VMD Tcl script that builds the backbone (N, CA, C; Angstrom):
set m [mol new atoms 333]
animate dup $m
set s [atomselect $m all]
$s set {name element resname resid chain x y z} {
  {N N MET 1 A 14.212 43.446 6.396}
  {CA C MET 1 A 15.362 42.678 6.166}
  {C C MET 1 A 14.867 41.281 5.477}
  {N N ALA 2 A 15.549 40.903 4.407}
  {CA C ALA 2 A 15.093 39.708 3.693}
  {C C ALA 2 A 15.500 38.453 4.447}
  {N N GLU 3 A 14.676 37.441 4.242}
  {CA C GLU 3 A 15.003 36.164 4.925}
  {C C GLU 3 A 16.008 35.447 4.112}
  {N N ALA 4 A 17.020 34.935 4.838}
  {CA C ALA 4 A 18.065 34.059 4.150}
  {C C ALA 4 A 17.348 32.714 3.752}
  {N N ARG 5 A 17.727 32.289 2.642}
  {CA C ARG 5 A 17.155 30.975 2.106}
  {C C ARG 5 A 18.206 29.924 2.037}
  {N N LEU 6 A 17.983 28.830 2.437}
  {CA C LEU 6 A 18.878 27.693 2.381}
  {C C LEU 6 A 18.826 27.168 0.947}
  {N N ALA 7 A 19.999 26.736 0.442}
  {CA C ALA 7 A 20.015 26.149 -0.929}
  {C C ALA 7 A 19.186 24.900 -0.930}
  {N N SER 8 A 18.445 24.751 -2.080}
  {CA C SER 8 A 17.432 23.640 -2.149}
  {C C SER 8 A 18.094 22.250 -1.828}
  {N N GLY 9 A 19.210 21.992 -2.470}
  {CA C GLY 9 A 19.854 20.665 -2.403}
  {C C GLY 9 A 20.290 20.355 -0.926}
  {N N LEU 10 A 20.714 21.403 -0.210}
  {CA C LEU 10 A 21.094 21.110 1.180}
  {C C LEU 10 A 19.847 20.957 2.070}
  {N N TRP 11 A 18.715 21.744 1.761}
  {CA C TRP 11 A 17.480 21.499 2.516}
  {C C TRP 11 A 16.918 20.049 2.268}
  {N N VAL 12 A 16.944 19.547 1.025}
  {CA C VAL 12 A 16.510 18.255 0.719}
  {C C VAL 12 A 17.401 17.234 1.534}
  {N N SER 13 A 18.670 17.416 1.418}
  {CA C SER 13 A 19.500 16.416 2.149}
  {C C SER 13 A 19.179 16.443 3.666}
  {N N ALA 14 A 19.017 17.541 4.201}
  {CA C ALA 14 A 18.763 17.616 5.648}
  {C C ALA 14 A 17.285 16.985 5.851}
  {N N TYR 15 A 16.356 17.190 5.068}
  {CA C TYR 15 A 15.006 16.747 5.260}
  {C C TYR 15 A 15.013 15.132 5.131}
  {N N LEU 16 A 15.659 14.666 4.110}
  {CA C LEU 16 A 15.841 13.163 3.990}
  {C C LEU 16 A 16.467 12.526 5.203}
  {N N ALA 17 A 17.490 13.313 5.720}
  {CA C ALA 17 A 18.125 12.706 6.908}
  {C C ALA 17 A 17.179 12.700 8.130}
  {N N ARG 18 A 16.472 13.803 8.308}
  {CA C ARG 18 A 15.440 13.768 9.378}
  {C C ARG 18 A 14.425 12.794 9.275}
  {N N LEU 19 A 13.959 12.434 8.026}
  {CA C LEU 19 A 13.033 11.382 7.887}
  {C C LEU 19 A 13.599 10.079 8.150}
  {N N ARG 20 A 14.893 9.849 7.717}
  {CA C ARG 20 A 15.595 8.564 8.023}
  {C C ARG 20 A 15.660 8.287 9.461}
  {N N LEU 21 A 16.015 9.382 10.288}
  {CA C LEU 21 A 16.117 9.226 11.724}
  {C C LEU 21 A 14.753 8.911 12.338}
  {N N ALA 22 A 13.663 9.191 11.751}
  {CA C ALA 22 A 12.380 8.965 12.247}
  {C C ALA 22 A 11.765 7.592 11.593}
  {N N ASP 23 A 12.677 6.882 10.889}
  {CA C ASP 23 A 12.204 5.674 10.206}
  {C C ASP 23 A 11.041 5.865 9.245}
  {N N ILE 24 A 11.109 6.880 8.480}
  {CA C ILE 24 A 10.056 7.285 7.550}
  {C C ILE 24 A 10.676 7.173 6.162}
  {N N PRO 25 A 10.271 6.199 5.324}
  {CA C PRO 25 A 10.912 6.117 3.914}
  {C C PRO 25 A 10.572 7.263 3.138}
  {N N ALA 26 A 11.607 7.745 2.344}
  {CA C ALA 26 A 11.362 8.830 1.448}
  {C C ALA 26 A 12.467 8.761 0.349}
  {N N PHE 27 A 12.172 9.389 -0.717}
  {CA C PHE 27 A 13.203 9.337 -1.877}
  {C C PHE 27 A 12.803 10.514 -2.783}
  {N N VAL 28 A 13.797 10.869 -3.479}
  {CA C VAL 28 A 13.773 11.973 -4.510}
  {C C VAL 28 A 13.231 11.358 -5.788}
  {N N VAL 29 A 12.099 11.870 -6.182}
  {CA C VAL 29 A 11.420 11.445 -7.508}
  {C C VAL 29 A 12.066 12.210 -8.656}
  {N N LYS 30 A 12.186 13.624 -8.273}
  {CA C LYS 30 A 12.872 14.497 -9.413}
  {C C LYS 30 A 13.878 15.362 -8.647}
  {N N ARG 31 A 14.987 15.332 -9.188}
  {CA C ARG 31 A 16.070 16.166 -8.690}
  {C C ARG 31 A 16.027 17.552 -9.347}
  {N N GLY 32 A 15.858 18.591 -8.553}
  {CA C GLY 32 A 15.859 19.934 -9.127}
  {C C GLY 32 A 17.164 20.687 -9.089}
  {N N ASP 33 A 17.055 22.095 -9.214}
  {CA C ASP 33 A 18.279 22.863 -9.182}
  {C C ASP 33 A 18.749 22.920 -7.790}
  {N N ASP 34 A 20.039 22.665 -7.569}
  {CA C ASP 34 A 20.650 22.573 -6.173}
  {C C ASP 34 A 20.586 23.811 -5.411}
  {N N THR 35 A 20.582 24.961 -6.159}
  {CA C THR 35 A 20.608 26.244 -5.450}
  {C C THR 35 A 19.251 26.866 -5.172}
  {N N ALA 36 A 18.397 26.895 -6.207}
  {CA C ALA 36 A 17.219 27.666 -6.101}
  {C C ALA 36 A 15.944 26.916 -6.469}
  {N N GLY 37 A 16.022 25.562 -6.675}
  {CA C GLY 37 A 14.739 24.913 -7.080}
  {C C GLY 37 A 13.784 24.828 -5.936}
  {N N ALA 38 A 12.545 24.924 -6.439}
  {CA C ALA 38 A 11.443 24.860 -5.440}
  {C C ALA 38 A 11.385 23.395 -5.062}
  {N N VAL 39 A 10.666 23.083 -3.902}
  {CA C VAL 39 A 10.598 21.676 -3.383}
  {C C VAL 39 A 9.094 21.405 -3.176}
  {N N LEU 40 A 8.682 20.335 -3.857}
  {CA C LEU 40 A 7.321 19.852 -3.482}
  {C C LEU 40 A 7.415 18.478 -2.807}
  {N N VAL 41 A 6.622 18.185 -1.768}
  {CA C VAL 41 A 6.647 16.907 -1.086}
  {C C VAL 41 A 5.325 16.160 -1.282}
  {N N LYS 42 A 5.516 14.952 -1.636}
  {CA C LYS 42 A 4.295 14.086 -1.769}
  {C C LYS 42 A 4.304 13.160 -0.693}
  {N N LEU 43 A 3.171 13.114 -0.007}
  {CA C LEU 43 A 3.020 12.115 1.118}
  {C C LEU 43 A 2.093 10.971 0.631}
  {N N ASN 44 A 2.638 9.819 0.573}
  {CA C ASN 44 A 1.907 8.656 0.003}
  {C C ASN 44 A 1.543 7.873 1.284}
  {N N THR 45 A 0.246 7.678 1.588}
  {CA C THR 45 A -0.105 6.964 2.801}
  {C C THR 45 A -0.345 5.445 2.433}
  {N N LEU 46 A -0.008 5.080 1.229}
  {CA C LEU 46 A 0.040 3.620 0.861}
  {C C LEU 46 A -1.336 2.950 0.927}
  {N N ASP 47 A -2.401 3.772 0.803}
  {CA C ASP 47 A -3.747 3.306 0.681}
  {C C ASP 47 A -4.487 3.725 -0.527}
  {N N GLY 48 A -3.696 4.264 -1.494}
  {CA C GLY 48 A -4.364 4.777 -2.727}
  {C C GLY 48 A -4.535 6.382 -2.568}
  {N N GLN 49 A -4.263 6.863 -1.449}
  {CA C GLN 49 A -4.481 8.308 -1.220}
  {C C GLN 49 A -3.057 8.942 -1.127}
  {N N ALA 50 A -3.039 10.229 -1.364}
  {CA C ALA 50 A -1.766 11.014 -1.280}
  {C C ALA 50 A -2.063 12.462 -1.094}
  {N N LYS 51 A -1.093 13.258 -0.685}
  {CA C LYS 51 A -1.180 14.638 -0.554}
  {C C LYS 51 A 0.192 15.243 -0.949}
  {N N ALA 52 A 0.030 16.384 -1.743}
  {CA C ALA 52 A 1.188 17.112 -2.096}
  {C C ALA 52 A 1.340 18.451 -1.390}
  {N N PHE 53 A 2.453 18.795 -0.951}
  {CA C PHE 53 A 2.622 20.053 -0.181}
  {C C PHE 53 A 3.748 20.950 -0.934}
  {N N GLN 54 A 3.518 22.200 -0.952}
  {CA C GLN 54 A 4.382 23.239 -1.504}
  {C C GLN 54 A 4.562 24.263 -0.516}
  {N N ARG 55 A 5.816 24.922 -0.598}
  {CA C ARG 55 A 6.110 26.026 0.411}
  {C C ARG 55 A 5.609 27.320 -0.256}
  {N N SER 56 A 4.833 28.058 0.555}
  {CA C SER 56 A 4.235 29.250 0.067}
  {C C SER 56 A 4.290 30.309 1.057}
  {N N TYR 57 A 4.137 31.528 0.701}
  {CA C TYR 57 A 3.919 32.634 1.703}
  {C C TYR 57 A 2.523 32.686 2.271}
  {N N ASP 58 A 2.398 32.849 3.585}
  {CA C ASP 58 A 1.086 33.134 4.168}
  {C C ASP 58 A 0.979 34.626 4.215}
  {N N LEU 59 A 0.007 35.063 3.387}
  {CA C LEU 59 A -0.289 36.482 3.199}
  {C C LEU 59 A -0.616 37.193 4.384}
  {N N MET 60 A -1.280 36.435 5.406}
  {CA C MET 60 A -1.653 37.142 6.655}
  {C C MET 60 A -0.434 37.353 7.641}
  {N N SER 61 A 0.485 36.380 7.670}
  {CA C SER 61 A 1.656 36.443 8.677}
  {C C SER 61 A 2.990 36.961 7.848}
  {N N GLY 62 A 2.958 36.758 6.592}
  {CA C GLY 62 A 4.204 36.934 5.878}
  {C C GLY 62 A 5.257 35.959 5.990}
  {N N GLU 63 A 4.900 34.792 6.734}
  {CA C GLU 63 A 5.901 33.638 6.944}
  {C C GLU 63 A 5.741 32.636 5.813}
  {N N ARG 64 A 6.826 31.862 5.597}
  {CA C ARG 64 A 6.757 30.792 4.593}
  {C C ARG 64 A 6.170 29.627 5.335}
  {N N VAL 65 A 5.154 28.884 4.752}
  {CA C VAL 65 A 4.514 27.823 5.335}
  {C C VAL 65 A 4.372 26.757 4.304}
  {N N TRP 66 A 4.075 25.448 4.744}
  {CA C TRP 66 A 3.817 24.371 3.798}
  {C C TRP 66 A 2.281 24.311 3.629}
  {N N MET 67 A 1.839 24.394 2.348}
  {CA C MET 67 A 0.428 24.391 2.135}
  {C C MET 67 A 0.075 23.205 1.250}
  {N N THR 68 A -1.131 22.679 1.295}
  {CA C THR 68 A -1.550 21.566 0.388}
  {C C THR 68 A -1.709 21.991 -1.010}
  {N N LEU 69 A -1.082 21.436 -1.932}
  {CA C LEU 69 A -1.115 21.677 -3.373}
  {C C LEU 69 A -2.272 20.797 -3.941}
  {N N ALA 70 A -2.221 19.482 -3.550}
  {CA C ALA 70 A -3.202 18.572 -3.929}
  {C C ALA 70 A -3.477 17.505 -2.948}
  {N N ASP 71 A -4.676 16.903 -2.898}
  {CA C ASP 71 A -5.064 15.995 -1.820}
  {C C ASP 71 A -6.153 15.067 -2.375}
  {N N GLY 72 A -5.918 13.778 -2.374}
  {CA C GLY 72 A -6.933 12.751 -2.946}
  {C C GLY 72 A -6.314 11.548 -3.291}
  {N N ALA 73 A -6.878 11.098 -4.393}
  {CA C ALA 73 A -6.422 9.718 -4.985}
  {C C ALA 73 A -4.900 9.969 -5.473}
  {N N GLU 74 A -4.160 8.984 -5.174}
  {CA C GLU 74 A -2.752 9.135 -5.577}
  {C C GLU 74 A -2.560 9.396 -6.997}
  {N N ALA 75 A -3.309 8.834 -7.925}
  {CA C ALA 75 A -3.160 9.141 -9.352}
  {C C ALA 75 A -3.430 10.579 -9.743}
  {N N GLU 76 A -4.452 11.185 -9.045}
  {CA C GLU 76 A -4.682 12.616 -9.214}
  {C C GLU 76 A -3.552 13.498 -8.746}
  {N N VAL 77 A -3.039 13.067 -7.588}
  {CA C VAL 77 A -1.908 13.900 -7.064}
  {C C VAL 77 A -0.699 13.747 -7.930}
  {N N ASP 78 A -0.454 12.545 -8.478}
  {CA C ASP 78 A 0.627 12.334 -9.325}
  {C C ASP 78 A 0.533 13.246 -10.641}
  {N N ALA 79 A -0.659 13.359 -11.106}
  {CA C ALA 79 A -0.981 14.148 -12.291}
  {C C ALA 79 A -0.674 15.542 -11.991}
  {N N THR 80 A -1.137 15.981 -10.903}
  {CA C THR 80 A -0.726 17.455 -10.484}
  {C C THR 80 A 0.812 17.689 -10.313}
  {N N LEU 81 A 1.396 16.734 -9.777}
  {CA C LEU 81 A 2.929 16.895 -9.692}
  {C C LEU 81 A 3.540 16.840 -11.062}
  {N N ALA 82 A 3.038 16.011 -11.992}
  {CA C ALA 82 A 3.564 15.955 -13.260}
  {C C ALA 82 A 3.372 17.247 -14.075}
  {N N ARG 83 A 2.178 17.846 -13.916}
  {CA C ARG 83 A 1.999 19.234 -14.497}
  {C C ARG 83 A 3.003 20.263 -13.858}
  {N N GLN 84 A 3.167 20.244 -12.561}
  {CA C GLN 84 A 4.121 21.105 -12.008}
  {C C GLN 84 A 5.564 20.918 -12.560}
  {N N ARG 85 A 6.023 19.600 -12.709}
  {CA C ARG 85 A 7.317 19.404 -13.185}
  {C C ARG 85 A 7.420 19.915 -14.672}
  {N N ASP 86 A 6.386 19.854 -15.534}
  {CA C ASP 86 A 6.365 20.326 -16.804}
  {C C ASP 86 A 6.574 21.902 -16.859}
  {N N ILE 87 A 5.979 22.491 -15.855}
  {CA C ILE 87 A 6.117 23.937 -15.788}
  {C C ILE 87 A 7.380 24.455 -15.312}
  {N N ASP 88 A 7.965 23.724 -14.312}
  {CA C ASP 88 A 9.191 24.157 -13.596}
  {C C ASP 88 A 10.326 23.076 -13.639}
  {N N ARG 89 A 11.224 23.226 -14.544}
  {CA C ARG 89 A 12.227 22.211 -14.745}
  {C C ARG 89 A 13.289 22.160 -13.665}
  {N N ASP 90 A 13.307 23.245 -12.762}
  {CA C ASP 90 A 14.202 23.285 -11.635}
  {C C ASP 90 A 13.542 22.697 -10.327}
  {N N LEU 91 A 12.336 22.162 -10.475}
  {CA C LEU 91 A 11.604 21.638 -9.332}
  {C C LEU 91 A 12.160 20.397 -8.730}
  {N N TRP 92 A 12.092 20.262 -7.456}
  {CA C TRP 92 A 12.447 19.035 -6.719}
  {C C TRP 92 A 11.110 18.369 -6.368}
  {N N VAL 93 A 11.029 17.001 -6.402}
  {CA C VAL 93 A 9.791 16.321 -5.865}
  {C C VAL 93 A 10.378 15.268 -5.005}
  {N N ILE 94 A 9.921 15.212 -3.750}
  {CA C ILE 94 A 10.282 14.244 -2.753}
  {C C ILE 94 A 9.052 13.463 -2.445}
  {N N GLU 95 A 9.119 12.177 -2.356}
  {CA C GLU 95 A 7.949 11.188 -2.009}
  {C C GLU 95 A 8.302 10.680 -0.634}
  {N N VAL 96 A 7.378 10.896 0.305}
  {CA C VAL 96 A 7.414 10.285 1.618}
  {C C VAL 96 A 6.353 9.251 1.626}
  {N N GLU 97 A 6.775 8.062 2.142}
  {CA C GLU 97 A 5.812 6.879 2.360}
  {C C GLU 97 A 5.565 6.669 3.842}
  {N N ASP 98 A 4.351 6.895 4.316}
  {CA C ASP 98 A 4.059 6.629 5.662}
  {C C ASP 98 A 2.565 6.416 5.868}
  {N N ARG 99 A 2.170 5.251 6.350}
  {CA C ARG 99 A 0.744 4.836 6.546}
  {C C ARG 99 A 0.071 5.794 7.551}
  {N N ALA 100 A 0.881 6.342 8.510}
  {CA C ALA 100 A 0.269 7.108 9.599}
  {C C ALA 100 A 0.199 8.631 9.101}
  {N N GLY 101 A 0.707 8.950 7.956}
  {CA C GLY 101 A 0.624 10.293 7.432}
  {C C GLY 101 A 1.671 11.146 7.973}
  {N N ARG 102 A 2.746 10.798 8.485}
  {CA C ARG 102 A 3.834 11.629 8.978}
  {C C ARG 102 A 4.654 12.126 7.839}
  {N N HIS 103 A 4.964 13.358 7.965}
  {CA C HIS 103 A 5.874 14.073 6.894}
  {C C HIS 103 A 6.878 15.021 7.450}
  {N N LEU 104 A 6.705 15.302 8.754}
  {CA C LEU 104 A 7.614 16.104 9.499}
  {C C LEU 104 A 7.718 17.659 9.147}
  {N N LEU 105 A 6.991 18.030 8.127}
  {CA C LEU 105 A 7.126 19.396 7.581}
  {C C LEU 105 A 6.662 20.447 8.648}
  {N N ASP 106 A 6.019 20.002 9.647}
  {CA C ASP 106 A 5.534 20.937 10.638}
  {C C ASP 106 A 6.494 21.081 11.854}
  {N N GLU 107 A 7.683 20.333 11.793}
  {CA C GLU 107 A 8.574 20.316 12.836}
  {C C GLU 107 A 9.567 21.546 12.722}
  {N N ASP 108 A 10.079 21.964 13.861}
  {CA C ASP 108 A 11.090 23.066 13.874}
  {C C ASP 108 A 12.234 22.803 12.903}
  {N N GLY 109 A 12.577 23.869 12.140}
  {CA C GLY 109 A 13.650 23.831 11.113}
  {C C GLY 109 A 13.089 23.294 9.813}
  {N N LEU 110 A 11.936 22.810 9.704}
  {CA C LEU 110 A 11.343 22.348 8.328}
  {C C LEU 110 A 10.060 23.145 8.048}
  {N N ASN 111 A 9.498 23.745 9.074}
  {CA C ASN 111 A 8.185 24.471 8.883}
  {C C ASN 111 A 8.450 25.809 8.245}
}
mol reanalyze $m
mol bondsrecalc $m
mol representation Tube
mol addrep $m
């Protein structure tokens, strides 16, 4: 049986609301397709470092999981995200800013 997928725009709205409730600043850097656009999340730790996450399939379990796309200097992570935006015009990019490195992607309903 195929897994039902939540529309991207609705998922992004719910994610941003969850971050607001946790007092974690976040904003949409690039708005993608409301229905089927993939979502990338950039975590900016405000110290010159960043990490980008993408949703992928874990081949071992068959589950959808958040995996690291890029990790390191913020400029390098931004360059990776720019390349991804050039490839996929329907892509969403969300930036989360948190010195403690919180992104909530591992919480129930988001993982």
